[in-house]
Structures are given as C-alpha cells and as structure tokens.
C-alpha positions, 0 to 999 in steps of 0.5 A: 747779681752782685758785682763779680769783681768782690771776688778779687777783694775776697782773695786777700780777705781769705789769704790773710784769714788763713795767715792770721789763724792760730793752730788750734783744735775748734769745731767747725762746719761744712756749709757748702761743697763745690765739686769735691771742695768744701767751704767752712763756715769758719771762712765765711765768719772770718772773711765777714770780720775782716770786712767789718774790721777794715779801716775803711768799712762802711755801707757793708751789704746787710747780706755780707754773709751771703755775699761772702758764701756766693764768692767763694762758690763762684771761686771754686767753680771757676777755678774747677773750669780752669782746669777743665778747660786745661788753662795754662797754669804752673806751680811756679806761679803759685810759688811766685805768688807766695813769696810776694805774699810773704814779703808783703807780711814782711814788710808789714811786720818788719821780719820773719820772726815777727810775721812768725809769731803774729801768725802762730806759724812758721814760714813752711806752716804758712806755706802748706796753709796758704798754697791751696788757697793760692792755687785755687785763686790763680785758676780762678782769676785765669778762668775770668780772664778767659771769659772776659777777654774779648770783651770790649766797648765801642764809644757808643757803649761809653756814652750809652753807659753814662747816660743810664747813670742817675743824673743825681748819682753822677760823682762830683770831682773836687779839683784835681792836681798834677805837680812836680818839685826839685829838692835840694838838701843843705849841705851840712858842716863837715865837722858835724858829719865827721862827728857823726861818723864817729858815733856810728862807728863806736856803735858798731864796735859795741856790738861786735864786742858784745857790749850793746845790742844792735836793736836797742841801739836803734831804738834809742839813737836812730833818726829813722821814726820807725826805728822806736817801734822795730828796731830799725829792722825791715825786709827787702828784696834786691830785684823787687825792691829797686828803686824803693831803697836808695842804691848805695844802702842796698849795695852795701847790705847785699854785701854783707854776711848774716850777722855782719855789721857795715862800715858807715854807709852815706845815703841820700837820707843821711848816715848808717851802719847796717846789720845783716839779719838774715838772707835767703837768695835776693830776700833779706832781713837788715837792721840800720841805724841811721844818723841825719846831720843837722843844718844851720841856717847859713846852710839853708840860706845857701840852698835857697839862694841856689834854688832861687837862681834855678827858679829865675832860669825857669821863669825866663824859659832860659832852662825847661823843668826837665832839664833843671830836675836832672841837673839840680834835684838831689832826691834819688827817689824822685829820679823815676818820676821826673819829681812828681808829687804824689797823693793817697797814701804811701802805700798807694800813691796816685796822681793826679790828686785832691787837696784831701788826698795830698801826703803833704800839708804844706803843699796842700796850702801852696798849691791852691794858690798857684795857677798853671805853669807857675813856679813856687818861691823856694820853701824850706820843709822837712822830708818823711825822714825828718830831713831839712830840705829846700824845693820849688814846686811846679804846677802842672796841670789843675782841674776845675770842680766838676760833676761827672761828664764825658768831656772831662772824664772820658777815660774814667767812664770808658773804663768803667764802662768796660768793667760793667760790661765784663761783670755782665759776660761774667753774670751771663757766663755764672748763669749759664754754667753753674748749673754744670756744677755740683753743689751742696749749700746748708739749709741755714743759707736758704735765704741768700737770693742770689743763691736761690737763683743758681739753685732754680737754674741748676735744677737737681744738680745744686741740692741742699743738705744739712752738713755735720761738724767736723774737727 
C-alpha cells in the first residue's frame, strides 16, 4: 500500500482546489461514496492538476488519479471512524483552521480583496465552501493520531530498518553548515534622515488631502521591493505574527483606525508611514511606504571598524559569541534565534543547510573557506530589504560529505523508521477496518489495484456502481 502520509498533502491540495474554484454550474459525476459522503470526479481532476502544476512536480505516480481517490476514500473513512469513536472535537477547531487558511491566502495575495478577486468568492462564501473539507480533514487527522499514538521504535528496530535499505539507495549528504552572524547597520547622516522624514510627512499630507493615492505613492517611492506589485499592502495578525514584524512597526500600525495614516515610524528597516486599510480584532490589512536612508563610505567604514574590534575580542576569547551578539547585533529579527543563519526558502527556513540550500549567495562563497570555530573578517552586504549592513560570521559546525549511516544520521533514520512503523500501523488498520464502511466506486476506476484490495477484503460491503451525472 502506498504511503498513507500522502493524505496530509492531499488535504492541502483539496482545500486549495476548493479555494480556487469559480462559482459556476457544471456537469459533474459521483465516482465514489463512503457512507453518506460522496466523491466527485472534479475533485480528483483538481487534485491531479494541482500536483502536476506544482513547482517541484516530479516522479509523480502513473496512477495519480487512483492514489488521490484512494486517499479521499481513506480520509472519509477515518473521519467517520473518529465520529464513531467520539474523539474530542469542536467547531472552534474548524474555525481556527479556517482563519489560519485565510491568513495564509491573505499573506500570499496581499489583501482580503485580492483573495476574493482570485477566488471569485467572498470570504463568507469561502467559509461555507471550505468548512466541510476542513472538518473532515481535522477528524481524519485525529483518527490517524489515535491509531499511531502508541507506536514507538527501539534502537534495534532503527538498526533493522536501516539495514533493509538497499545500499545503492542510501542518501548521499553534502556538507551541512550551522552558522551565526552579528549584523551592524551603519548610522546614516542625520541630514539625510531629516530629509526622508520630510518626504514621508509630505506624502502623508497629500493622501490626507486627497491629492494622491497611498498605493500609487508606495509603488513609485517605497524602498520595499514588493511595493511595486502590491502597493505596499499586506496582512498581519497581532498575536500570530509576533517576531515576524518589527515590534515598533506593529505597535504603530495597531494604534491606527481604519483609513488613518501614522506619523513617521522608525523601525529596524528604515522609516515608514503606515495606513490602516481594514481591521478585525487581531487581524489587520495595512499599507506602508518605506524609505531606507542611504549611507556613505565613511559610515560603512565606521561600522567595519566597530565590528573588527568585536571580532578581536572574540578571537582572543575575551568575549563569547552569545555575549557579543547580545551587545552589538542590530538585526532585531535575529534576536529570537541568536543570529542563526537559515537555508531553504523564506517560507521554509532550515538549519543546518547545504551550500545549495543557502538563501545568501555571498555566504555560500564565504562558508566553505572557513574552519569550524572561525570568525569571519567583517564584510559589507545588502540585506533582503535593500539596506547596507556589515556582519561577522561564526561557523558553528560543518559536516563532511558522506553516505547515510547510523553514526552520523541516527536522528534522521530514527524519524524515518518511526514514520515507516506508523505507516504499517495505518496499513494494518485500513486492511482490517475498511470492510466496516459502506463504499461504492465507479467501474471506471476498477483498474486501481489498491482499491481492488479493499473490495476483495470487504466482500459485499464494497460495491461497484454506475453513478449518475449531477449538477
């Protein structure tokens, strides 16, 4: 049986498919039924298209439609069983899941209005469309957790799992790095700062008097790169996004009424004016114009000299890295992770990381030249917000390239062994219990081997049938 963990990805695919549907009447077809719950051909087709159009789509199974249908049936069966077993569940959990999904969409599209435009539905309509799927998803997850909650692996099982992997299938690991940095931002000339403040105050007055549009000004003048596309607009949540936004920026934003524009606000990124677009409790949609004061070579040299002195203290062991970070680091975003450098993507940061997984290409050149425990010479760089800065890098660890083995990769192998054993527990449960559910499947999917197994095990409880078209 294919991995049941495919279910978790499918849940997101189905929810996003529901999000993206335009409201129009089309002919559809029921291709399966589990209890009183039906599965439509359009749902399977949308799932197939979502997978095929995904940016990293590769090595997809030839019977992808069968796998999606199988997982849809499994999901519905698990949800039904969760209700039979009276697993703890509340509508508040579904509402919270919906709000999280909406925050994700708003962060992706920039505003509530953009989400509604992209989906062709109002938020209330999306609520009605998505809630049944989210409820079924959460119930199914709870049942999965119940089935696998007592599954553990011993060291002997981890070793046995590893030994059954073909040697030519063992993963090859490139060198992985763990590193930290201390960042200092050069102090701009006060005359330049005053000029920027004056510009921002002027634009604030233009918008307030109706002479200009805030979004258009952001597209023309903001130093935030994304403003060219979104007019400086984005959504945020006062509780969930703590640590993601500059605290001074967030505090200033949530003091505003809808439509109001803030005075000039200083953040770690520069200077802003902020407009509150809309607000509902802790959720807000705002626009901002960011101006980053330029710095001269004189100011950059002063920052380099300061960090060079810090590096000397570190090299001479007169100061620990943790203490130096606490005293001198200017990057507020890094205070929660002690300046840890992350690989991966901004949406999926990871550490440790390989050179290919690095977000910062300057660091990709620097790190391979360093030894573990080294402190780099201060270097000038431009951060993700286009701001000139100076940093020193501390290389905390570096692994050697190697083939997967129990000595170097035990934690990863243990996690994979546990997932495999959980999968086996799920497979056993499904093989034993699928006969307990009333299931009908369209003959067009009789070629799906996994479904044939269920039909055979379920005998008369699982039936083929010809479904009618519906509107």
